C-alpha positions as CSV (number, residue, x, y, z in Angstrom):
1,X,41.5,34.0,-19.6
2,X,39.6,30.7,-19.9
3,X,41.0,28.0,-22.1
4,X,40.0,28.3,-25.7
5,X,36.9,26.3,-26.8
6,X,37.1,24.3,-30.1
7,X,35.2,26.1,-32.8
8,X,33.1,23.1,-33.6
9,X,31.9,22.8,-30.0
10,X,31.1,26.5,-29.8
11,X,29.3,26.5,-33.1
12,X,27.2,23.5,-32.2
13,X,26.3,25.1,-28.8
14,X,25.2,28.4,-30.5
15,X,22.9,26.7,-33.0
16,X,20.1,25.7,-30.7
17,X,20.7,27.1,-27.2
18,X,18.7,29.7,-25.4
19,X,20.3,31.6,-22.6
20,X,19.2,34.8,-20.8
21,X,22.1,36.7,-22.4
22,X,21.0,35.5,-25.8
23,X,17.5,37.0,-25.3
24,X,19.0,40.5,-25.0
25,X,21.5,39.9,-27.9
26,X,18.7,38.9,-30.2
27,X,16.4,41.8,-29.2
28,X,19.3,44.2,-29.9
29,X,19.8,42.8,-33.4
30,X,16.1,43.3,-34.0
31,X,15.4,46.6,-32.2
32,X,18.8,48.3,-32.1
33,X,18.0,52.0,-31.6
34,X,14.7,51.5,-29.9
35,X,14.7,52.6,-26.3
36,X,15.1,49.7,-23.8
37,X,15.6,51.6,-20.5
38,X,14.3,54.9,-19.3
39,X,15.8,56.2,-16.0
40,X,14.9,59.8,-15.4
41,X,16.2,61.8,-18.3
42,X,18.6,59.0,-19.4
43,X,17.7,56.8,-22.3
44,X,19.4,53.5,-23.1
45,X,18.9,51.8,-26.5
46,X,18.8,48.1,-27.0
47,X,22.1,48.3,-28.9
48,X,23.9,50.2,-26.1
49,X,22.5,47.9,-23.3
50,X,23.6,44.9,-25.3
51,X,27.1,46.3,-26.1
52,X,27.7,47.4,-22.5
53,X,26.7,44.1,-21.0
54,X,29.0,42.4,-23.6
55,X,31.8,44.6,-22.5
56,X,31.3,43.7,-18.9
57,X,31.2,40.0,-19.7
58,X,34.5,40.3,-21.5
59,X,35.9,42.2,-18.5
60,X,34.8,39.5,-16.0
61,X,36.4,36.8,-18.1
62,X,39.5,38.8,-18.5
63,X,40.0,39.1,-14.8
64,X,40.1,35.4,-14.5
65,X,36.5,34.4,-13.7
66,X,35.4,31.2,-15.4
67,X,32.0,30.0,-16.5
68,X,30.2,28.7,-13.4
69,X,31.9,31.1,-11.0
70,X,29.5,33.1,-8.8
71,X,29.2,36.9,-8.8
72,X,27.2,38.4,-6.0
73,X,25.4,41.7,-6.6
74,X,24.1,44.3,-4.1
75,X,22.5,47.0,-6.1
76,X,19.3,49.1,-6.1
77,X,17.3,49.6,-9.3
78,X,19.2,51.4,-12.1
79,X,20.2,50.9,-15.7
80,X,23.6,49.8,-14.5
81,X,21.9,47.0,-12.5
82,X,20.7,45.4,-15.8
83,X,24.1,46.0,-17.5
84,X,25.8,44.1,-14.7
85,X,23.2,41.3,-14.5
86,X,23.3,40.6,-18.2
87,X,27.0,40.9,-18.3
88,X,27.4,38.2,-15.7
89,X,24.9,35.9,-17.5
90,X,26.6,36.4,-20.9
91,X,29.9,35.4,-19.5
92,X,28.5,32.1,-18.4
93,X,28.9,33.1,-14.7
94,X,26.3,32.6,-12.0
95,X,24.4,35.7,-11.0
96,X,23.7,36.0,-7.2
97,X,21.4,39.1,-6.6
98,X,21.2,40.0,-2.9
99,X,18.4,41.8,-1.1
100,X,19.9,45.2,-0.2
101,X,17.5,45.6,2.7
102,X,19.1,42.7,4.7
103,X,21.4,43.3,7.6
104,X,25.2,43.0,7.2
105,X,25.2,39.6,8.9
106,X,22.7,38.1,6.4
107,X,24.5,39.7,3.5
108,X,27.8,38.2,4.6
109,X,26.2,34.8,5.1
110,X,24.7,34.8,1.5
111,X,27.9,35.9,-0.2
112,X,29.9,33.3,1.7
113,X,27.3,30.5,1.2
114,X,27.1,31.3,-2.5
115,X,30.9,31.0,-2.9
116,X,31.0,34.3,-4.6
117,X,34.3,35.4,-6.2
118,X,33.4,39.0,-6.9
119,X,31.0,41.5,-5.3
120,X,29.3,44.2,-7.4
121,X,27.9,47.1,-5.4
122,X,26.2,50.3,-6.5
123,X,27.6,53.6,-5.5
124,X,24.9,54.3,-2.9
125,X,25.7,51.1,-1.0
126,X,29.4,51.1,-1.4
127,X,30.3,52.9,1.9
128,X,28.0,50.6,3.9
129,X,28.7,47.2,2.3
130,X,32.3,47.5,1.1
131,X,33.5,46.4,4.6
132,X,31.7,43.1,4.0
133,X,33.7,42.6,0.8
134,X,36.9,43.4,2.8
135,X,36.1,41.0,5.6
136,X,35.6,38.2,3.0
137,X,38.7,39.2,1.0
138,X,36.6,39.7,-2.1
139,X,37.3,42.2,-4.9
140,X,34.5,44.8,-5.4
141,X,33.2,46.6,-8.5
142,X,31.1,49.7,-8.1
143,X,28.2,50.5,-10.4
144,X,27.7,54.3,-10.9
145,X,24.0,55.2,-10.8
146,X,22.1,58.3,-11.9
147,X,22.3,60.9,-9.1
148,X,24.5,58.7,-7.0
149,X,27.3,59.9,-4.7
150,X,30.9,60.2,-5.9
151,X,32.7,56.9,-5.9
152,X,35.4,56.5,-3.3
153,X,39.0,57.1,-4.5
154,X,40.6,53.9,-5.7
155,X,37.4,51.9,-6.1
156,X,37.1,49.9,-9.3
157,X,34.0,51.1,-11.3
158,X,31.7,49.7,-14.0
159,X,32.7,52.5,-16.3
160,X,36.4,51.6,-15.9
161,X,35.6,47.9,-16.5
162,X,33.8,48.6,-19.8
163,X,36.7,50.6,-21.3
164,X,38.5,48.9,-24.1
165,X,36.4,45.8,-24.0
166,X,34.8,44.2,-27.0
167,X,31.1,45.0,-27.7
168,X,30.6,41.6,-29.3
169,X,28.8,38.7,-27.6
170,X,31.5,36.6,-25.8
171,X,32.2,33.3,-27.4
172,X,31.4,31.1,-24.4
173,X,29.8,27.7,-24.3
174,X,26.6,27.9,-22.2
175,X,24.0,25.1,-22.0
176,X,20.5,26.3,-21.4
177,X,20.2,23.9,-18.5
178,X,23.3,25.4,-16.8
179,X,23.0,27.2,-13.5
180,X,22.3,30.8,-14.4
181,X,21.4,32.4,-11.0
182,X,21.1,31.7,-7.3
183,X,18.4,33.9,-5.7
184,X,18.2,33.7,-1.9
185,X,14.8,33.6,-0.2
186,X,14.1,33.5,3.5
187,X,13.4,30.0,4.8
188,X,11.7,28.8,7.9
189,X,15.1,27.9,9.4
190,X,15.9,31.6,9.7
191,X,18.7,31.4,7.2
192,X,18.1,32.4,3.6
193,X,18.1,29.5,1.1
194,X,19.7,29.7,-2.3
195,X,17.2,28.9,-5.1
196,X,19.0,27.7,-8.2
197,X,17.6,28.5,-11.7
198,X,18.9,27.6,-15.1
199,X,18.7,29.8,-18.2
200,X,15.9,27.5,-19.4
201,X,13.7,27.7,-16.3
202,X,13.7,31.5,-16.3
203,X,13.4,31.9,-20.1
204,X,10.4,29.5,-20.2
205,X,8.5,31.8,-17.7
206,X,9.4,34.9,-19.7
207,X,7.8,33.6,-22.9
208,X,4.7,32.6,-20.9
209,X,4.6,36.1,-19.4
210,X,4.5,37.7,-22.8
211,X,1.4,35.7,-23.5
212,X,-0.2,36.4,-20.2
213,X,0.3,40.2,-20.4
214,X,-0.2,40.3,-24.2
215,X,3.0,42.3,-24.4
216,X,4.1,44.0,-27.6
217,X,7.1,46.2,-28.5
218,X,4.9,49.2,-28.1
219,X,4.4,48.6,-24.3
220,X,6.1,50.7,-21.6
221,X,6.4,48.8,-18.3
222,X,7.0,50.1,-14.8
223,X,10.1,49.1,-12.7
224,X,9.9,50.4,-9.1
225,X,9.7,47.1,-7.3
226,X,13.2,45.7,-6.4
227,X,15.1,44.2,-9.3
228,X,16.9,41.8,-6.9
229,X,13.6,40.0,-6.5
230,X,12.3,37.4,-9.0
231,X,9.1,39.2,-9.8
232,X,10.5,42.6,-10.9
233,X,13.6,41.1,-12.6
234,X,11.3,38.6,-14.4
235,X,9.1,41.5,-15.6
236,X,12.2,43.4,-16.7
237,X,13.6,40.4,-18.6
238,X,10.2,39.8,-20.2
239,X,10.1,43.4,-21.4
240,X,13.6,43.1,-22.9
241,X,12.7,39.8,-24.6
242,X,9.6,41.5,-26.1
243,X,11.4,44.7,-27.4
244,X,9.3,46.9,-25.1
245,X,10.6,49.7,-22.8
246,X,11.2,49.7,-19.1
247,X,10.9,52.8,-16.9
248,X,13.3,52.4,-14.0
249,X,12.8,54.0,-10.6
250,X,14.8,53.4,-7.5
251,X,11.7,52.6,-5.5
252,X,8.0,53.5,-5.3
253,X,7.1,57.1,-4.8
254,X,3.5,57.9,-5.7
255,X,4.2,61.3,-7.1
256,X,7.1,60.1,-9.2
257,X,5.1,57.2,-10.4
258,X,2.2,59.4,-11.6
259,X,4.6,61.7,-13.3
260,X,6.3,58.9,-15.1
261,X,3.0,57.4,-16.3
262,X,2.1,60.7,-17.9
263,X,5.5,61.6,-19.2
264,X,6.5,58.2,-20.6
265,X,3.0,57.2,-21.7
266,X,3.3,54.0,-19.6
267,X,1.0,51.1,-20.6
268,X,1.6,48.6,-17.7
269,X,2.1,49.1,-14.0
270,X,3.1,46.3,-11.6
271,X,2.9,47.0,-7.9
272,X,1.5,46.0,-4.5
273,X,-2.1,46.8,-3.5
274,X,-0.9,49.4,-1.0
275,X,0.9,51.2,-3.9
276,X,-2.3,51.3,-6.0
277,X,-4.2,52.7,-3.0
278,X,-1.5,55.4,-2.6
279,X,-1.9,56.3,-6.3
280,X,-5.6,56.4,-6.1
281,X,-5.8,58.6,-3.1
282,X,-2.9,60.9,-4.1
283,X,-4.1,64.6,-4.0
284,X,-2.6,65.3,-7.5
285,X,-3.8,62.1,-9.2
286,X,-6.7,63.7,-11.0
287,X,-4.4,66.2,-12.6
288,X,-2.3,63.5,-14.3
289,X,-3.2,61.9,-17.6
290,X,-3.2,58.2,-17.0
291,X,-5.1,57.2,-20.1
292,X,-2.1,55.3,-21.6
293,X,-2.4,52.6,-18.9
294,X,-4.0,49.4,-20.4
295,X,-3.1,47.0,-17.6
296,X,-2.3,47.2,-13.8
297,X,-0.8,44.0,-12.3
298,X,-0.9,43.5,-8.5
299,X,0.6,40.9,-6.3
300,X,1.2,39.7,-2.8
301,X,-2.4,40.2,-1.6
302,X,-6.0,40.4,-2.8
303,X,-7.8,43.7,-3.4
304,X,-11.1,44.6,-1.9
305,X,-14.0,44.9,-4.3
306,X,-14.3,48.6,-3.4
307,X,-10.7,49.4,-4.2
308,X,-10.9,47.3,-7.5
309,X,-14.0,49.2,-8.7
310,X,-12.5,52.6,-7.9
311,X,-9.2,51.7,-9.7
312,X,-11.0,50.4,-12.7
313,X,-13.2,53.5,-12.9
314,X,-10.6,56.1,-12.1
315,X,-7.2,54.7,-13.1
316,X,-7.2,51.7,-15.4
317,X,-10.1,49.5,-16.6
318,X,-8.0,46.3,-16.5
319,X,-6.5,44.9,-13.3
320,X,-4.9,41.4,-12.9
321,X,-3.3,39.4,-10.1
322,X,0.0,37.6,-10.8
323,X,1.4,35.1,-8.3
324,X,4.4,32.8,-8.0
325,X,7.5,32.2,-5.9
326,X,11.2,32.2,-6.3
327,X,11.3,28.4,-6.6
328,X,8.8,28.4,-9.5
329,X,9.7,31.4,-11.6
330,X,6.8,33.7,-11.8
331,X,4.2,34.2,-13.1
332,X,2.7,30.8,-12.2
333,X,-0.9,31.8,-11.6
334,X,-2.9,34.6,-13.3
335,X,-6.1,36.0,-12.1
336,X,-7.3,37.7,-15.3
337,X,-9.0,41.1,-15.6
338,X,-12.4,39.7,-16.7
339,X,-12.6,37.6,-13.5
340,X,-11.7,40.3,-11.0
341,X,-15.2,41.3,-9.9
342,X,-16.8,37.9,-10.3
343,X,-15.1,36.2,-7.3
344,X,-14.7,37.1,-3.7
345,X,-11.7,35.9,-1.5
346,X,-8.1,35.4,-2.3
347,X,-8.4,34.0,-5.8
348,X,-5.2,33.3,-7.7
349,X,-6.9,32.4,-10.9
350,X,-5.6,29.8,-13.4
351,X,-2.2,28.4,-14.2
352,X,-0.1,30.3,-16.8
353,X,1.0,28.5,-19.9
354,X,4.5,27.7,-18.5
355,X,3.4,25.4,-15.7
356,X,0.8,22.8,-14.5
357,X,-0.7,23.4,-11.1
358,X,-2.6,21.0,-8.8
359,X,-3.8,20.7,-5.2
360,X,-2.4,17.7,-3.3
361,X,-3.0,16.0,0.0
362,X,-0.2,14.7,2.2
363,X,-0.1,11.3,0.5
364,X,0.5,12.7,-3.0
365,X,-3.1,12.4,-4.2
366,X,-4.4,15.2,-6.4
367,X,-7.6,16.8,-5.1
368,X,-10.7,18.0,-6.8
369,X,-12.8,21.1,-6.5
370,X,-13.5,22.3,-3.0
371,X,-10.9,20.1,-1.4
372,X,-8.2,21.9,0.6
373,X,-4.5,20.8,0.1
374,X,-1.1,22.0,-0.8
375,X,-0.6,24.0,-4.0
376,X,2.0,22.2,-6.2
377,X,3.5,22.9,-9.6
378,X,5.5,21.3,-12.3
379,X,6.9,22.7,-15.5
380,X,10.2,24.1,-17.0
381,X,10.1,27.2,-14.7
382,X,10.7,25.1,-11.5
383,X,14.0,25.6,-9.9
384,X,17.0,23.2,-10.2
385,X,17.0,22.9,-6.4
386,X,18.4,24.6,-3.3
387,X,22.1,25.4,-3.3
388,X,24.0,23.0,-1.0
389,X,20.8,21.6,0.4
390,X,19.9,18.3,-1.3
391,X,17.5,17.3,1.6
392,X,15.4,20.5,1.2
393,X,15.4,20.0,-2.6
394,X,14.2,16.4,-2.3
395,X,11.5,17.5,0.2
396,X,10.3,20.1,-2.3
397,X,10.0,17.6,-5.1
398,X,7.9,14.9,-3.4
399,X,5.6,12.8,-5.7
400,X,7.0,14.4,-8.8
401,X,5.7,17.9,-8.1
402,X,7.2,21.1,-6.7
403,X,5.7,21.8,-3.3
404,X,5.0,25.5,-2.6
405,X,4.1,25.2,1.1
406,X,0.9,27.1,0.3
407,X,-2.6,25.8,0.9
408,X,-5.4,26.2,-1.5
409,X,-8.4,24.7,-3.3
410,X,-10.0,24.8,-6.8
411,X,-13.5,26.0,-7.4
412,X,-15.9,24.4,-9.9
413,X,-14.7,26.7,-12.7
414,X,-11.0,25.8,-12.3
415,X,-10.0,28.9,-10.5
416,X,-7.5,28.5,-7.7
417,X,-8.1,30.0,-4.2
418,X,-5.2,30.6,-1.8
419,X,-6.2,29.8,1.8
420,X,-3.1,29.8,4.0
421,X,0.6,29.2,4.3
422,X,1.8,25.9,5.7
423,X,5.2,27.6,6.1
424,X,5.3,30.4,8.7
425,X,6.6,33.0,6.3
426,X,5.2,36.5,6.7
427,X,4.9,38.5,3.4
428,X,5.1,42.1,4.4
429,X,5.4,45.0,1.9
430,X,6.8,42.7,-0.8
431,X,9.4,41.1,1.5
432,X,9.5,37.6,3.1
433,X,10.1,37.4,6.8
434,X,10.6,33.9,8.5
435,X,8.7,34.0,11.8
436,X,11.3,31.7,13.4
437,X,14.0,34.3,12.8
438,X,12.1,37.0,14.7
439,X,11.2,34.5,17.4
440,X,14.9,33.6,17.9
441,X,15.8,37.3,18.4
442,X,13.0,37.8,20.9
443,X,14.1,34.7,22.8
444,X,17.5,36.3,23.2
445,X,16.0,39.0,25.4
446,X,16.6,38.1,29.1
447,X,13.0,38.8,30.1
448,X,11.3,36.6,27.4
449,X,10.3,33.1,28.2
450,X,8.5,32.2,25.0
451,X,7.6,33.9,21.7
452,X,5.3,33.4,18.7
453,X,5.4,35.6,15.6
454,X,2.6,35.7,13.0
455,X,1.6,37.9,10.1
456,X,-1.6,39.8,10.6
457,X,-3.6,41.8,8.0
458,X,-2.4,45.4,7.6
459,X,-3.8,48.1,5.3
460,X,-0.4,49.3,4.1
461,X,1.9,46.3,4.3
462,X,-0.6,43.5,3.3
463,X,0.7,41.7,6.4
464,X,2.5,43.1,9.4
465,X,4.9,41.2,11.7
466,X,3.2,40.8,15.0
467,X,4.8,39.2,18.0
468,X,3.4,37.6,21.1
469,X,5.6,36.8,24.1
470,X,5.4,35.5,27.7
471,X,7.8,36.8,30.3
472,X,9.9,34.8,32.7
473,X,8.7,34.7,36.3
474,X,9.5,37.9,38.1
475,X,10.7,39.6,34.9
476,X,9.4,43.0,33.8
477,X,9.6,44.4,30.3
478,X,7.7,46.9,28.2
479,X,6.7,46.6,24.5
480,X,9.0,49.5,23.7
481,X,11.9,47.7,25.3
482,X,11.3,44.6,23.2
483,X,10.8,46.6,20.0
484,X,14.1,48.4,20.6
485,X,15.8,45.0,21.1
486,X,14.4,43.6,17.8
487,X,15.4,46.7,15.8
488,X,19.0,46.2,17.0
489,X,19.2,42.7,15.5
490,X,16.8,42.7,12.5
491,X,16.3,44.6,9.3
492,X,13.6,47.2,9.4
493,X,11.0,45.2,7.5
494,X,11.7,42.1,9.8
495,X,11.1,43.9,13.1
496,X,7.6,43.5,14.6
497,X,5.2,46.3,14.2
498,X,3.6,45.3,17.5
499,X,4.6,43.1,20.4
500,X,2.0,41.9,22.9
501,X,2.8,40.4,26.3
502,X,0.5,37.6,27.2
503,X,0.2,35.5,30.4
504,X,0.3,32.4,28.3
505,X,0.5,31.5,24.6
506,X,-2.2,29.2,23.2
507,X,-0.8,25.7,22.9
508,X,-1.8,22.1,22.3
509,X,-1.6,19.4,25.0
510,X,1.9,18.6,23.8
511,X,3.0,22.2,24.1
512,X,3.0,23.2,20.4
513,X,2.0,26.9,20.0
514,X,-1.3,27.3,18.1
515,X,-0.5,30.2,15.8
516,X,-3.8,29.9,14.1
517,X,-5.5,30.9,17.4
518,X,-3.3,34.0,17.6
519,X,-4.1,34.9,14.0
520,X,-7.8,34.5,14.7
521,X,-7.9,36.3,18.0
522,X,-5.8,39.3,16.9
523,X,-6.8,39.6,13.3
524,X,-8.0,43.2,13.8
525,X,-4.9,44.3,15.6
526,X,-3.8,46.6,12.8
527,X,-7.2,47.6,11.5
528,X,-6.5,51.3,11.9
529,X,-2.8,51.2,11.3
530,X,-0.9,52.7,8.4
531,X,2.6,52.9,9.9
């Protein structure tokens, strides 16, 4: 057990702090028996979610973990996910959610890099990922999920951890500027980078989100995007701060989503454009009552005017685009419903209340309307920095602003337009793929001389990973050979959808590959694809 804290220190800390665990505690005091989480036929009240996360916090402290220790979590969406996340935060520990779609090597790297002392897995991932915990010599705790498989004999479970533990909020000193979580995001180096956030930085965005979405306790919000990403966890935490209800689904399924909207009288959906297209074109959609929807939030890519008009007429009258990134907790920019059909192109709208946004040139000068530059932010929602990477942190904070690596410009009305990414990160189906990581895998193939990987427009995935290679003299290799090679070494979402063999890659006089030429020449590569 941690050393006792003097009562005066604890009491002084409790008077004015705001932590992520406190938000749930205070909502439970206000809304007690109101339903917080809906997962299939299971209903979890605010009081139960608060009490169970308190019990887990006490368990974690009782097993010797101390405030500031890291707990890695590999779980899909479930009510247990939120019990575990809030339990970690209430104990003053550092929550490290890990993308469950990553390969075992990347999972092991993240868990090691984060200095995790405990690994929490859900029952559906235990068989696959428990060996990672064993290799690292880490204890594992298994979260049982609705409809999940039986837990292996001898495994420690969440249900066991809660038994006999106090349902009261742990008496732990936590400063709101303390490290609350490390969320790993793919970087251009090919290795994930750990983005550090304080309780304050996330909480500030949650309050701003309530204002942006006009949330009230009467709202019922979707949750089918991954909770291990900042966008969906941020939405879930915003809902729980508001006293609204969250409908949890393991992933997106158009039929299940339509059923849930009708059954639970959902008021807000949050998804990717390809998901809305699937809902709109679903053969059973017209038979579902979707009248409860008051707002549909989309992300990751713009929508065509044709799709927007159909969605507004047939599904929900109000659509909005929310954008942001892990380093500046979302939502940072909001393209409001009343602007959707007034502007063409990839408009990100205006800054949310939580942060200031500007467009900057390479010398740190802020640019005016119509001038292309890097999109930068500053505000309380900006990260503390990159874990164990002070150089990358300093680079991201040049000139007193957080640098996003995205290029954009303002129009005359103060609306921000996204134009391109200065980082070669491909955003495909809600996941980030560093192009250099895919290129490195391709270059391992004995027939490949050079490789360039870009993201190209795709009707289903927003962007698809496309690779272009040249072969070594005398070498012979087919696209299928190279695709099979990539699938052996990359996660499914990271592997290219197409690989094109070229006689030469476009390059400058100094030999630097011109990716913008590839993007332009092959922009229509996936025009008819929906794979």
